[in-house]
C-alpha positions in Angstrom: 17.6 -42.8 -17.7 14.9 -40.9 -19.8 12.2 -42.8 -17.0 14.8 -41.4 -14.1 14.6 -38.1 -15.2 10.9 -37.6 -16.0 10.1 -38.9 -12.9 12.4 -36.5 -11.2 11.3 -34.1 -12.8 7.6 -34.2 -11.8 8.5 -35.0 -8.8 10.1 -31.6 -8.4 7.0 -29.8 -10.0 4.8 -31.4 -7.4 7.5 -30.0 -4.6 7.0 -26.8 -6.5 3.3 -26.8 -7.0 2.3 -27.6 -2.9 4.9 -25.5 -1.7 2.8 -23.9 1.6 3.3 -20.6 3.0 4.5 -20.6 6.6 5.7 -17.6 8.3 8.1 -18.0 10.8 7.3 -16.5 14.5 10.8 -15.1 14.7 11.3 -13.9 11.0 11.9 -10.7 11.8 14.1 -10.9 14.3 18.2 -11.0 14.6 19.6 -14.7 13.6 21.9 -15.1 16.7 20.0 -17.0 19.1 21.1 -14.7 22.1 20.4 -11.5 20.5 16.6 -13.3 19.3 16.2 -14.0 22.6 16.2 -10.7 24.2 14.4 -9.4 20.7 12.0 -11.8 21.6 11.4 -10.2 25.7 11.3 -7.2 24.1 8.8 -7.3 21.5 6.1 -9.5 23.7 4.8 -6.7 25.9 3.8 -4.2 23.4 2.9 -7.2 20.4 -0.5 -5.8 20.6 -0.6 -2.8 21.5 -2.3 -0.6 19.4 -1.0 0.6 15.9 0.1 4.1 15.3 1.1 4.9 11.4 3.1 8.0 11.2 3.4 7.8 7.7 1.1 5.1 5.9 0.7 5.2 2.0 -3.4 5.4 2.4 -5.9 6.6 0.9 -7.9 8.8 2.8 -11.0 8.0 0.5 -11.3 4.6 1.6 -12.2 5.4 5.2 -14.6 8.2 3.8 -16.5 6.2 1.8 -16.2 3.1 3.0 -16.7 0.8 0.1 -15.3 -3.1 -1.1 -11.5 -2.7 -2.7 -11.9 -3.4 -6.3 -9.9 -6.5 -6.6 -7.0 -7.9 -5.8 -4.9 -5.9 -8.4 -6.3 -2.5 -7.5 -5.3 -3.1 -4.0 -2.1 -5.1 -3.7 -0.6 -4.8 -7.3 -1.4 -0.9 -9.1 -1.1 1.1 -6.1 2.3 0.1 -4.6 5.4 1.7 -6.2 7.9 -0.9 -4.5 6.1 -4.3 -6.2 5.9 -1.9 -10.0 9.7 -1.0 -9.7 10.8 -5.0 -9.5 8.9 -5.6 -11.8 9.7 -3.0 -14.2 13.0 -3.5 -13.0 13.1 -6.8 -14.3 11.7 -5.5 -18.1 7.9 -6.2 -17.3 6.5 -3.1 -18.5 4.2 -1.0 -16.9 1.6 -1.6 -19.2 1.4 -5.0 -18.1 0.0 -4.4 -15.0 -2.5 -2.1 -16.3 -0.8 1.2 -16.1 -1.7 3.5 -19.0 1.8 5.5 -20.3 3.0 7.4 -23.3 -0.5 7.5 -24.9 -0.9 3.8 -24.9 -3.7 1.9 -22.6 -2.9 -0.6 -19.7 -3.7 -4.5 -19.6 -7.1 -4.5 -19.1 -7.9 -7.8 -18.1 -7.7 -8.0 -14.3 -6.6 -11.8 -14.2 -4.0 -11.0 -16.7 -2.6 -8.9 -14.7 -2.8 -11.0 -11.3 -1.1 -14.2 -13.6 1.9 -11.9 -14.4 2.5 -10.7 -11.0 2.6 -13.9 -9.6 4.9 -15.9 -12.4 7.2 -12.9 -11.0 6.3 -13.3 -7.2 9.9 -14.9 -7.0 11.9 -11.4 -8.0 10.7 -10.4 -4.4 12.7 -13.2 -2.1 14.3 -11.4 0.3 12.9 -7.7 -0.1 11.0 -5.8 2.4 8.1 -6.5 -0.4 7.9 -10.3 0.0 7.9 -10.1 3.8 4.9 -7.7 3.6 2.5 -9.6 1.0 3.3 -12.9 2.7 2.2 -11.3 5.8 -0.8 -10.2 4.0 -1.9 -13.5 2.1 -1.4 -15.7 5.4 -2.3 -13.7 8.2 -5.0 -11.4 6.2 -6.4 -13.9 3.6 -5.6 -17.4 4.9 -3.9 -18.6 2.4 -1.5 -21.0 3.3 0.0 -21.9 -0.2 3.1 -19.5 -1.3 2.6 -17.5 -4.6 3.5 -19.0 -7.7 2.2 -18.8 -11.7 0.5 -22.4 -10.3 -1.9 -21.3 -8.1 -2.3 -17.5 -9.2 -6.3 -17.5 -10.0 -6.3 -19.3 -6.5 -5.0 -16.2 -5.0 -7.0 -14.1 -7.4 -10.1 -15.9 -6.9 -10.0 -16.4 -2.8 -8.9 -12.4 -2.3 -11.6 -10.8 -4.6 -14.1 -12.9 -2.8 -13.0 -11.6 0.5 -12.9 -8.1 -0.2 -16.5 -8.3 -0.8 -17.6 -8.7 2.5 -18.1 -6.1 5.4 -15.2 -7.6 7.5 -12.7 -6.4 4.5 -14.3 -2.8 4.5 -11.6 -0.2 5.0 -12.9 0.9 8.6 -13.5 -2.7 9.3 -10.0 -3.9 8.6 -8.9 -0.9 10.8 -11.2 -1.7 13.9 -9.9 -5.8 13.3 -5.9 -4.3 12.8 -6.1 -2.5 15.8 -5.2 0.8 14.4 -4.7 3.5 16.4 -4.6 6.4 14.5 -3.2 6.2 10.6 -0.9 10.2 9.0 -2.1 9.8 5.3 0.5 11.8 3.5 -1.8 14.8 1.1 0.2 17.1 -1.1 0.0 21.1 -0.9 -3.1 21.5 -3.3 -5.2 18.5 -1.6 -8.7 20.2 -1.0 -8.9 17.4 2.3 -12.0 16.3 1.7 -11.7 13.3 2.4 -10.7 13.8 5.7 -13.4 16.6 6.4 -16.0 13.5 5.2 -14.4 11.3 7.6 -14.8 13.7 10.0 -18.3 14.5 9.1 -19.7 11.1 9.0 -19.0 10.6 13.0 -16.7 7.1 12.6 -14.2 7.3 15.3 -11.4 6.3 13.7 -8.2 8.2 13.7 -7.4 9.7 10.1 -5.6 12.7 10.0 -3.3 14.5 7.1 0.6 15.3 6.6 1.8 17.9 4.5 4.0 17.0 1.3 4.2 19.4 -0.7 6.6 17.9 -3.1 3.9 18.9 -6.1 4.6 23.0 -5.4 8.6 23.0 -4.1 10.0 20.5 -7.1 10.9 22.4 -10.2 11.4 19.7 -12.1 8.2 18.3 -11.9 6.4 18.9 -15.3 3.8 20.5 -13.9 5.4 22.5 -11.4 4.6 25.7 -13.1 0.8 24.6 -13.4 0.8 23.7 -10.0 2.0 26.9 -8.5 -0.6 28.6 -10.3 -3.3 26.2 -8.4 -1.5 27.3 -5.0 -2.0 31.0 -5.6 -5.7 30.8 -6.1 -6.1 28.4 -3.1 -3.9 30.2 -0.8 -4.6 33.9 -1.8 -1.0 34.4 -2.0 1.3 35.1 -5.1 3.8 33.0 -5.9 5.5 35.0 -8.4 7.7 36.5 -5.4 9.5 34.4 -3.2 8.3 36.1 0.2 4.7 35.4 -0.9 5.6 31.9 -2.1 6.4 31.3 1.4 3.4 32.7 2.7 1.4 30.7 0.3 3.3 27.8 1.4 2.0 28.4 4.8 -1.4 28.9 4.6 -1.3 25.4 3.0 0.4 24.3 5.7 -2.2 25.7 8.6 -4.8 24.4 6.9 -3.9 21.1 7.4 -3.3 22.0 10.9 -6.5 23.3 11.5 -7.9 20.2 10.3 -5.8 18.2 12.9 -6.6 20.8 15.5 -10.4 20.0 14.8 -9.9 16.4 14.9 -8.4 16.8 18.5 -11.1 18.6 19.8 -13.6 16.4 18.6 
């Protein structure tokens, strides 16, 4: 009995270790065969069309500087609040993900951070985050083994090596993915310097900014009062009265519009 149990345990472990990452071509289509057939028919003529992304959580500094991404952690874990929220909801502190907070430094060992993420990757089963990450791992990085604690180091080393090559620079990826335009999201106080640097570089990729003034319209933010002072200084309008406060917001919104208009005229 003991030998049978041991053999089964080893067999299961091997199966877990060798679980392949295979993306089904119909994974985002309806399960009903008839409806799925319609979805395939509708998708086929648009599958290879250029991508227009109206709301991208993308840092315009990536395209302004076009430098290599640091590593798998800084690209795929720390910036993604959906990834962090899932871990936090299951008792994994943000400090374990390298995020400083409440005066305490976060974990500094990047490999250890990645291993923690990989060990809890099963939590994302059935979520949009899992669909998106599996797609990145398989289609972008060419990995064919499902992420878990077992291949965590393989993933970390493979992704980090790829990120140091010219093919994985931000502008190269923009072109590889067939992107026509990405709209990034900036606050009212953003200087838009990175967008201006992209324009000045002469690169042909279209990166436009969208105005999201949460930093100066949400009074529950801890930095709200200070942000109003900064808005006043940047816009030239007083924020001490509601009418002039609205003028300040209009001025900042116009700055975003002027930048977009200048890009369209190039």
